[in-house]
N, C-alpha and C positions, 0 to 999 in steps of 0.2 A: 801358697806361692808367692806371698809377700817376701815371708823368710827367705825362700829359694833367691828370690830375685837379688833381696840385699846382701844376700851373700855371694851371689855373683859380682855384684858390683864392690863389694869389698875386697875379693880376690882380683877385681882389676886395678881396683884402685892402689894394691899392695903390689901387683905387679907392676903397674905403670909409674907407680911412684908419684911423680908430680905430674904426669901427662893427662889431659882434659878429652872426655870421649862425649859425644851426642849422639841420642838414638829419637828417632820422630816415630810415634807410633798413632794410625798404622801408616805402614810405610807407603802405601797408595790408597786413592781414594776415587769413585765413581758416585757424581751426584747428578740427580737429574733436576732439571730445570724446576726452580722453584723451592726446592728441598734446602735444609740447612745441615751443617757437619762441623765437627769441631776436630783439631790434630793436636797432639800433646808432644811437646818436646822436652826430654829428659836427659840432664847433664851429670855426668860422671866426673867428679874433680870440683876443686873450687872453681866458680865462674863469677866473676862480678857483673856482666851483663850476657842475656840472653834476648837475642833480636830475631824476628820474622822479616822475610825480605817477600816481595811479590815477585811474580813471572817477570816483571817489567823491572828489577832490579831494583826498585825503589823499596825503602823501608817502610814495612807496613805501620800506619797510624790508626789506632782505632777508630772506626766509623759506625754508620748504622749497618753497612752490609759486611765489614769486616772487622772483627774484633779481637785484641791480642791482652790477656792478662797474664800475670805469674802470680802463681798461686804461693811459692816458696823460693829458697834460694837454687835450688835445683831443677824447676821445672816449668814450662811457660805454655800457655795454650792459645792455638789460633782459631777462632771461630768465623766459619762462613755462614751468613744469614742470606734465605731465598736466592739460592745460587743462581747466575744467568749463565748465559752461554760465554760472557766476557771472564767468567770468574775461572775458567780453566787455565791451566799451564803449570810450572814447577814453582813451589813454595820451598824456602831454605829458612834452616833455623841456624844460628850462629852464636855460638857461647865464647864468650874471652875472659881471660884472668891474668893480667899484667902482660906479659911478653907473649902469651898463649893464647890460642884461638883454635876452635873446632867447628864444624858444622854437619848439617844432615839435609837432604833433599826429600821431598814427598811431590809426588805426580798427581795433580787433579784433573779428573778428567768429569766433563759436563755433558750428559747426554737429555735430549728432548723426547719425553714419553706422546705416545700420540695424542692430538687433541684437535677439536672441529672447532678450527677459527670461525667459517661461514657456511653453515648447511642449516637454512630454516626447515623447522618441522613442516611447516604449510607454504605449498608454493602453487601460484595460480598462473593458468595459461589460457588463452583463447584458442577455442577449436580451429585448425587449420595452420596455426603459428609454428616456427620453427622453435619449439621448446628447450630451454637450457637449465636444466636440472643441477642447483649449485650446491656442491660440496666439497667445501676447501679444509685437506688436512694438514697438520702441522707436526713433524715428528724428527727425531735425530737416532738415527738415519732415516731419510724419506721412506715412508711406508707405502705398500702396493694396495690399490684401491680395485674393488669387487662391486658390482652393481646387481641388484636382485629386484624382481617384481613380482610382488604375490609371493613370496618365498623362494621363488625358481629364480636361477641366476640367468642373466640376460648375455645372449651369445649375439656378438654384434654382425657376426659372420651370418648368421641365419636371417636376419632381418634388416635390410639396407636402411631402414629411417633411423634405426639406432646408432649412435657411434660414441665413443668415450675420448673427450678431447683430450689434449696435451696438460692442461691444469686437472685433468681427472675428473671434469663436469660429464653429465651424460645430457647427449644432445638427440631430441626426437623430432624429425624433420616432419611436419605436416601432421601433428599430433590430433589424436581424433579423441572422441569421449570414451571409446572403448579402453584407450590407454591411460584412463584416469584409475586412481589406487595408491596404495602403499609401495613405495619403493623403498630400499634398504640400500645404504652407502656403508660399506664395511671396509676398514683399513687394517692392515699388517705388517708388522716389521718381522721378519724371518729370522734377524740374529738375535732377537731376545725371545722370539716366542709371543709378542704382543700382539693383541687383537682388540679392536673395538668398532661400533658401529652406531648409525644414527638411521632412525625411522623417519622418513619423508613422505608426507602426503600429497599427491598430486591431484590436483581439482582441475577441470576442463571446463571453463566456461563455453556456453554456446550463444553466438547470437540470436537476438528474438527473430521470429518468424511469425507472419500475421495472417489470417485466415479471414477475409470477409465473408460473412453470411450472404450477403446482398449488397452487389455492388451500386444499385440503383433502388431506391425508396420511395415509390409514390405515395403520396398523402393529400387528402382533401381539406382544402381550406375553409374556415368560417363554419365548421360545424361540430366544433368541439372536440376533435379528434386528436388522437397523437401519434407522433411517428417513431419508430424504433430503429436506431441504427446500432448494428453489433460487429465487433470483431472479436476473434479468439487468437491470441498470442501464446505462444510456445517458446521455451529458450531455458538456459540453467545459468545463473540463478532464474528464478520463476520472474519474468518482467514485470513491471508496474506499466499499465497501460492510461493514458491521459487522451481526452479529446481537445482536439483545436478546432475552431470555427469563428466565424464573425456574428457576434449576437446581435441581430436585428439592425445590421448594417452601420452599427456604430463606431465598429473599429475598422481602421485600415488594413491592418494587418491580423492574421489569425492569432487568439489567444487562450490559454487554457480556459476551457468550459467548467464549471464546478455547481454542483446542486444548487439550485435555489428553486425560486419561483415557476420559471421558465425550463429548466433542464433539471434532470434527475439522472445517477449514476449509481449502478449497482456496487456491491462490495469491491469487486477487482476491477472495476471500471472497463468491462468490456461491453457494457450495454449502455447507450447514451439514449435516453428518452427525453423526447421534444412535446411539449405539451403546448394544447391549444393552436394547433399549426396554422400559419397565416402565411399569405403568399411570400412575405418579407424573408422567411426561413427557409426558402428553397435557395440550394446553392451547394458547394462542395465541403464536406468536413471531413478533418484529419484524424486517423486513429494512428497514435505514437506508443511503441513497446519499446522500454528500455530496461537494459539490465547491465552486468560489469563488463559485458563481452561487446556491447554497442547498444545502439539504436536503429529501429525500423519504422518505417511509416509506409501508410496504405491510405487512399480517399475512398470515401464514400458519397454519394450525390443524392441528394434529395430533392425531387421533383414534386412540388406542390400545384395539383391541380384546383380548378374552382369548379363544381355542377351548375350544370346550366341552370338559367332561372329566366322564365319569359318575364318581361318586365312591361310590355306594352302588348295591346292588340285591341280591334275594334270591332263592335257589333254593326251591321248593316242591314236597311231595310229597301226592299226594291219591289217593281211592278214585272210580272212577266214580259218577255220580250224586250226587256229595259237592257240597254247597252252598258258594258264597261262597268260592272260592280269589284271594287277591290277591296279583299281583307288584308290587314296589315298584322304581322307579328313581327317582334323585335325581342330577343334574348341576348343574355348575358354568360360569361362562364370562359373556364380556361382549362386546355385551349378553347379556341374559339368554336363553338358547336354548330353542326349542321341541322339547319330548321326543314321539315317535311311535313307536309300536309295531308289530311284523309278526310273522306266524307263518307260516313258510314263504311261499307266493305271495301271502298274502293280507296286505295292510297297513291297520291301522286308523287311517285318516287322517280328517281333517274332514268329507270329503265324505260318507263312509260314514256318520260317526257325525253323523247328520244329526238325529236327533231330542233334541232339549236340555231337559235338565232343569234346569240351571243353567249359566251362563254358562262356567264352567269346566270341565262335566261333558259327556261325548258318551257314546251308547248306540248300538252296533250295530244295524243294521237288524233283524237276526234277536232281538234284544234280550237275549242271552247274553253279550254284551261290553259292560261299562261302562269307560270310561276318564276319569280326573278328573286334574286338572292344576291345582297350587296355587306358583304362584312357580316354582322350581326342581327340584320334585318331582311327579312323575306317578305314578299305579297303575293296571293293569289288572285287574278283577275280572271271573271267570266265574262266572257264577249258578248254573251247573248243569253240574258237569264231565262230560265225554264220552271215552271213550277215544281218539278223535281229537284231543283237547285238548292230549295229552301230544306234547312234543318241547322246540325250542329255540325261545325267543321272544327277539326282537331289541328292544334299547331302543336309539334311536337319539336323540341330543341334537345339535341344529343350530341354529347362528346365521348370520349373514352372511359372516363369515371362514373357517368350518369345521363339522366334525363329529365326534363321537364315537360309535362303536357297541360295545355288550358284548353278550352273550347270557347268558341265564338260563335254566336247565332246570326243566319242571314235569314230575314223573315222577307219571303215573297208574297205578294197578292195576287192572285190569279182566279179566274173564272170557274167554275164547276167542272169538273170531269167525273164521269159517270163510269163506274166500273163494276163487275159484276156478270157471272154468267147468263147468255143470253136465252138460253133454251131450259125449260123446266119440263120434266114429263111427270105425270101422275094418272089417277084414273078417279072416274065418278066416285064420288064419297070418300076419297082419300083427299084430307087437306095437304098443299104444299105452298112453299113460301117461294115469294120471286123477290130476290135480293138488289135493291139499287144504292149500290155503294158509291158515296159521293166525296170526291175531292175537292175543297175550295178552302180559300183563305180572302177575306174572314167567309165563316160560316154560311151554308145557301139552306133554302125553304127548298123540300120537295113534295111535289104532286103529281098523283096517279091520275091518268086517264084511260077511257075505252071509249072509243069510235067519239073522240072529240067530248065526252061526258067526263066529269069528275068524279072520283072514285072516293068513298063508299057514297052513293047514291040511296034514294029513299027504297028503290027496288033491287038492291043489292044487299040481302041479308046474309049471304054466305062469303061476304069479303070484309077483311078487317086487315087495318094498317096499324103495324108496330114502327117506332121511331127510335133511333139511336143518334148521339150526335154525327156521325160519320156514314150512316147508312138508314135505309127506311125499308120495312119488310112489308109486301103484299100477301097475306095471306088468303087462299082461295080454296074452299071446298066444292070441287064441281060438282052440279046437280044434274047436268044435262050436256048435251054435244054443244050447246050454245056458250059455255062457260069457257069453252078450249079456244085461243086464237090470241090476237095481239094485245099486250098492255103496253103504255107508254108511262116513261117517269121523266119528270121535268124537274130539273133542281135551278136555282136562280140565287144570285149574290147581288153586291151590289157593283161587281167588275161585269157579269155577263150572266148568261143560261147557257144550261144543254141540256138536250133532249134524249132518250134513248127508247126503242120499240124492245120489248121482250115479248116471246112467244111462250106459251103453256100448250104443251101437245100432249094427247091422250097415250098413255103408255099401253103396250102391247106384253102379251105373254111373249117367252123367249122360246127361241127355235130350239130344236132337237139338237142336244150334243151328240157328239160321234163317237161309238165305242170303237177304239182302235183294235182292241184285242184283250184276250183274257187268258191268263196263268192260271191254269186249275192246278190243284193238290187233291189229296185224298178226301178233306173236310172241309176245305177252303177254296177259295179262287179270287184272285186278284184283277179287277176290272181296271183296264186304263182307257183313258177317255179323254175327248178334246172339247174344249169349252164350245158352247153353241156360238154361231156366227152373230148373233143378234140376241141381247138381253131385253130387248122390248122399251128401252128406254130409262131402265130401272136396274138395280145390280140383282143378280141372282144370288136367293137366299141358301136354297138347299138344292138337291139332288134326290129324285125318287128312280131308286131301283127296283124293278121288277123281274124275278126268276120264277122257274118253274121246271117241272119234269114236262115233256111233250106230252100233251092231253090232260094234263091236270089243272087244279087253279093255279093262279099267280099269286105268289109270294110277294110282299112289298116292304120297302123301308127305306127312308129318308135319312140323309145324311148331311152336315152342315158344311158349308162352302169354307174350305181351307186354304189361304192364298198360299200359292207354289206349289199344290199338290193336287195331281190329275190321277190319283188311285184311291180306288175304293176295293174293301176286303168282305167279301161275303163269307158267312161263316155258317156252320151247322147242316153242311151239306153231305151226301152220302157218297161212298167210293165207288168207284166203276158206274158211274150214273150219267146219262145224258142229261143237260139242263140246257136253256135257253134264257138269256137274258137280255133286258132292254133299260133304257134310262130315259128321263124328261126332267128338265130345269124347271125351277120353280122361283117367281119371284114375287113381288106384292101383289101383281094382278091376277096371278094364279098359277096353275100347273100348263108347261108348254107341251108342244107335242112329243112323243115318246121316239125314238130312234127305232131303227128295226132292229128286231131280235137277232141275236148272234148267239150260235149255238155252241156247246163248248161239252166236253166230258171228264169227269174227275177223275183222278189217277186211282189205281188199287192201293189197299193197305199194304204198307212195307213188311214183308215176310222174309225174316234173316235166312241164310243158308242152312238146311237141314232142321229148319222150324225151330233153330233155337233165339230166344231174344238176342237183340243186339243194343247198340246206342242209337239214341235217338236222332232225328233230324235236328238241324239248326231251327229255330223259329224265325218268323217274318217279322222285321221290327217295322215301327211308323214313329218317328220322333215328334212331339208338339211344343213348341216354347209357349209357356203360358202367359198369362196376362202382364203378370209380375215382370216379367223379361230376364230374370236369373233364375227362372226354375222350368223343368222340362217335364213331360209326360210322355214316356216311353211305353206305347202299347205293342205288343206281341199277339201273333197268332199261333197256336200251336200247329205243329208239321207231324210227321209219322213218328210214333214214341218207340219204334223199334220192337213191339212186340210185349215192351214191359211198361207198367204205366209211370208217367212223370212223377218223380218226386217232389221235387222242387226246381224252380230257376235260380241261377246264380248270375248277379250284376255285379259289373264292375264297371268302375267310369275314373276319367283322369282329363285334366286338363293336357292341352297337348305338349307341353315342355315340362311335364311335371310327373310324379309318381303316381301309380295307382291308389285310388281311395280305398278304404275297407270293404271287402266283399259284402255283398247284401243278398241273404237268402229269403226268396219269396216262395210261399205256399205255392202247390201246383196249381190249384185252383184260380190263381191271380192271373189276368191276363195286362197289368200294367203295372209301372214303378212310377213313382212322382219322385224325381230329383229337386231339393230346393237349395236357397241359400249359395247357389254358385255364384263366381266370380262374374263381375260384369265385363263384356265385350271380349269372352274369351274363348278359343275354340276346346272343344272336349269330345273324348272320344268313349262311345258306350258298347260294352260287350256283355252279349245276354247268353249264356249257356243252359239248355236243357239237360237233367240228368235223371236218368232213370238208376234200376238196380244195376245194369249191367255195365254202366258208365256215362260218360259227358260228351254232348252233340259237339260239333264245330262252334265256335262263337259266331253268333251275328251281332254285325258291326254296325254301327250307325253314328255319324259324326254331325256336329251341328255347332254354331256359335251363338252364346248368350246376347241380349241387345246391348247397347250402349246405356249407361248409367243415367237415370232420369235427374234432369235438374229439380230441385224442389222448389215449389213456387208457393208461396204463400198466399192462402186463400181467406179473403176478409170479408166482413160482413155478414157472418155466421149470427150475430145477435146473441150467443151464447157464451156466458161467462165461463171461467175455470171453474167455479163454485157449481154451477148448474150443471156443468158434464160430468164431474166428479159425483153429482147426486144421482144422475141416471144411471151412471156405471154399476153404483152401489146398489141401486133399485132392483136392476138386470141382475144382477150376483146373487140378491137375496130370493128372487123369484126362481133362478134357476137352482138355486139349494133346495128350495121346497119342493121343486118339479123333480131333482134327484131322489129325494127322500120319499115322496108318494109313489114314485116307480120302482124305488127298492121295498117298498111296504107291499104292493099288491104283487110284484114278480117274484122276490127272493126273500120275503117276510123277516125284514132286517130294517134298521132305521130308527129314527127319533119317533116317528110317528109308529112303528111296531110296539117299541119300549113302552108309550103311552098305553096303546092298546091292551097290553101283555099286563101292564103293572096297575092301570086302573080299571079298565073295564074286561079284563079276565078273557080276552080274546087272543085269539092266535092267527087272526089275519084269514083273508078270505082266500081260498081255495088252498088252505092247510090239509085238508084230505086227501087232495089228490098230489100233495107234493113227493111222496115217495114214489108214486107212481113215475111222475117226472121226473124224478132222480133215476130210477131203474133204465129209462129211456133215454138218458143223456149221453149214453156212450154210443148212442146211434145218430141223436138228431140234435141241433140245437138251432134253433131257428132264430138267425140274426139278419140275414137278406131275403129270407121267405124263398131260399134256393136250397134245400137240404140236398146234402152230398154225404155219403157215406163212403169213408176211405178205410181200406184194409191196409195196417203197415206193420213192419217187423222193427226190430231195432236195425241200426245200420250195422251192428258188429255180425248179423246173422250171414249165412253163406249168400252169396250172388245168386243160387238159384232160387232163393224165396222171393217172394212179393214185395217190395218196397213201399207201395202206397197204392191208394185207390184210382182206377183209370177215369179219366174224365170223358173219354168216348169210348165207351166198352162195346159198343157194337162194331169198331172200326179197329181197334189196334190191341185188345186184352184178349190173350191166349184163355180157353176154356179150364184148364188146369195149370197146376204148377209143378215143378220139377221135383225129385225125390230130395228130402234133405241128405246132406253129406255125413251126418252121423245120427245114432239112433237117439241122443241126446238132446237134439235141437229141441229148443223150446217152441211153444205155439205163438203164432203171431197173435198181436191185439190189434181189436176193431177199433178205432178211432173214427168219431165224426167229426170232419172239419167242414163247419159253414163257411159257405162263400164269402170272401171280402164284400164289406157294402160298398165299397168304392168299385170295385169290377160288375157289380149289376147294373142291369139296364133297366131304368123306370118302366113301369108298366108291363115288366115280362116276368114278374113273380108268377102269373097263372100259367103262361107257356111254360116256364121253366119246371114246374112242380112235377110234371109228369115225367120229363127229362130227367130230373133228378131222381126219381124213385125208379126209374129203368135204370139209372147209372148206378144205383145201389144195389137192384139186382144183380147187374152185372158184375159189380164187384164182388159181390160175396161169390158168385160163381166162379171167377177168376182166382180170388186171391186167397181163399181160406186153404193153407196146405193139409197135406195129407196126414199131418201130425196130431189133427185134433180127431183122432178115430172113435171106433164105437166097436160094439161087440163083433160087428160083422166084418172087421179089418182082418187081412191076411196074417201069416206069421210074422213075429218080431226077426229082425236082422239077428245074426248070430252075435253071442255077447250083449244081447241087452238085458237090461237088468229089469225087474218089476215094474219099476217107475219109469220106463221108457214109454216113448208116446208110440202110441199105433201107426200105422201107414196108409188108414183108410180114413177121408175128410167126412166132416160133418154133414148133416142135413141141411140144405139150402131150399125153402120156400120160395119159388119164381112164381106164382099165380099170382095174377091180378086181383087185386082187392085184400090181399093178405099181407099182414105187415113181415118185416124179413124174420125169417127163422131161423137159427142156428141148433141142431139138435145135440144136448150135451153129450160126451160120452159115458157109456153105461159102466164101462172097466175102469173108470178113473179113480186111481188110489189118494190115499191123505199124501204121498209122495210126489205127487203131480203138482200140488199147490206150489211149494217154492220154484219148480219149475216155469209155472205161469207167472210166479212176481217177476222172476228173472227176464221174462219177455217183455216187461213193461217197457215202452218205447223211452228211450233218454230224452229224445226231442221231440215236441210236440209242435205241430205249426197249427195254431187253430183248434184244437181238439179241446173235448170237456174238459172239467175237472179232472185230477189225478183221482180223487177218490170213485168218483163215478167210474173211470176207464177201469181202475183196478175191480170194481163190482162187475164190470162187465166183464172182465177176463176168468174170474172166479166162478161166475154162474155160467162159463164156457158159452159166452155170446148167445144166449136164450134169450129170446124175446117171444112172448106167447102170441100164438095166431089170433086174429079174429074169429069170433063163433061162427060168422058166416061161412055157407061153403065156397071155398075158392073156386072163379071160373078156370078156364083152360089158360094156359099161358099164353101171351101174345107172341105171334111168330117174329122170329127175327129175321130182320130182312137180309142181314147179311149172312150167311152161312158160315160157320166156324173153318180155320185152317184144316188140312186134312190131318189125321194122328201123325204123332206119337202118341198125342192127348188119348185117355180110355175113360169115356163118358158113358155110364150106364146106369141104368134107372133102378131105382130100389123096387122091389117087387111087392113090399109089404107097406111101401108108403103111398101117401094119396097123390094125383098129380100133381105133377110140377116139382116133385122131388128128386135131385139127383145124387148120384155117389159121385163124389169127385176121388178118382184112385191116381194114386201117385206114377210117375215115369220115372226114367232114369236116361239122365241125356249120355249121349254116346261120347267116349274119352276123345278129347283133341289130340 
């Protein structure tokens, strides 16, 4: 290209001869502000001078911004450094040679790129201000500005709070915390397609807010306590919290409180702890919260109170009937305490002090006590002193934060006052005390007289005197009618004396109680009576009840007196039988007269419809709170058993407002349950339900309340130390262990003594020969309470038509036969011997109950042995029965007197029946013998050998059995008293 250009210039030179030509390269230029650029001026021809001229027409002289240089004879360079807007215009290059001149012009244009002159990247505003987000843009030509928030373009038409100002700033009126975030200021020059932006972070500062936890804080002075003042501050940025106050009144103005010996601040300053509060700490404290948005203040008041203190009181001594004795009490405290007085249970309050004489004076209703109060001093005045006014008076100072009490003693000197019951009842030979209780200050001496003669005298050997500091007791054992009459007690001290006559009267037997009515049942009767009009002077101890069938001898029983109970229950009666009953009261003197006899007739045995067994009747309940106060004994009397023996009793109890406690199952032979460890002073409900094979009775309900919890009173003067008591307990424990070991040796052939006898003496213990015989009988008898009871039970899983337990009253409620089993595979029942609980037996009644128990055992065997324990005489087996099926004919039962209970084993029993017998073992035993003895009795088919003596004929049953469907036929080839129990089938329901 250089050669081509030279060629062109050569041709031009030849063509133009001596003319001069000038050319500027480039011909025009655009320069942005701040840029640098040069222009080259080339001359064709001989030129002596080449000069550059500015747009203003002035010759350009080289400087820092504009520089002109001539590289050779034909070229010159113009350089513009860091162009500015003023650098724009037409620049000329002029070439001269003698009289010839040539020039060329170049136009220089200066333009401004987009630049952000003032657009801070972080701009902060206060919430609620009219915010002006600054973004100043410089460009040539001027740029168009667009605003974005969080990447989205802002449309001012949609939100009137946003506005783009003339200077392109973004204004937000009433800016909110939600307006906080990143904003984008974007500039565009459409002519050049130039674009640029700046990101601006807008932060909204929020003025602090203060939440006072407690506007008023109360504290007690002078007890070493601290007071906590607290305020919680919110805002953005997080405010700093300071506390202002006047510490110890030393500053006139509030000062900033800092952590020291008196004050303590937590990390963020929100909690101010004032230590060892005193009265001078009371006042207002300021919580100040401050941040960039501003500051906020709230006040917390500290109220300091002073606990009342009684600072003065006085004791007084007075004589009876003395006038105007005054007790004074003075107290301090803040606020000013109110002072009250009390004497024993009597409190002299403003309610009682209703008769106002002055606003600060109160007078009691009886007019004898006047209380006056003046600021912090109160006085109690007794107008007329009586002996009963002596004692401790309590002065109590009380304000809203506490109280203080102190006792003062009023000593009253008075003559003796004799108290005690005037009349004493007793009888000949029974000692009685006449109590002469003396109140006197100072103490008095007591003397007894009769007919003017001081006691005891030489001829009164049946009289003794016992004395205590406050009473004298005259003990008299009447020997004849002459010992009854009047006795005088005289008490004397330095103030005076007093005498009182006491009477000793001979007691009589009580009058007869009144039988108000009799509520009979089948085997029991409830007798309601009214207490006798006269007890003879001494308390009634017992009630004697006599009853009989007309024309027969009277039966008697005595019942202890129970407070609040006027009912007596007679048991052991016969159903559908006429009786008469009478009562007499018994006191220490003896038996009183009997009431007229009252007739009644017991009810018949309950026989359900169609002779089918049914549910039993609810028992009759009687509740007795025990001496402990939180224990209860609930007695019940069995009613009709529905034709099926009672299996057991179910007991439930609960406090009145609580849930039921776990159910208690009591054996059928029991007649009570003892509930212990109950809650004190609590209302309880008790439900008792009787259950037989057919179902449960309706619940019998009784309610009661336990006693108040007693206050433990220490008993002193026992004379025994802790070591002595522990030694006695250890000796008793060792003796008990020895007794148990000896008992085990003689009864069960076990224990330490048995081991010694076997290992060293080679003996097996007494009665070892008869042990096997005893074990064989264990399935039927177990003598614990000397009242043997034989119970015939089956597993609860058996069909409901089988007997579930032994009847307690066989002559009244037990059917003679059982229903047919529902399936041929039904197992035989197991005979369990359930001993009567010792707690239910009556002392001295073992002999009377033995015969009844034997009779009960016989009836149980008659009623409860099912037809499944058959013999060769049994009828045909049901269809489908296998060789191991149980026959339908019952075993033989010997009911004759004098013979032991005999159950004949089945003759056709096979080895396959043994598993069935095992399956019939009861899952649940209530008082039965050991499992081994029960199983042995089951495998022996309940067979106990009869006595070798000839059995007498069976005793007649006083109550005929219910009519058929029961089939009872005697065995032709068996002794008298042996019956065949044939099965029956109940009609379908």
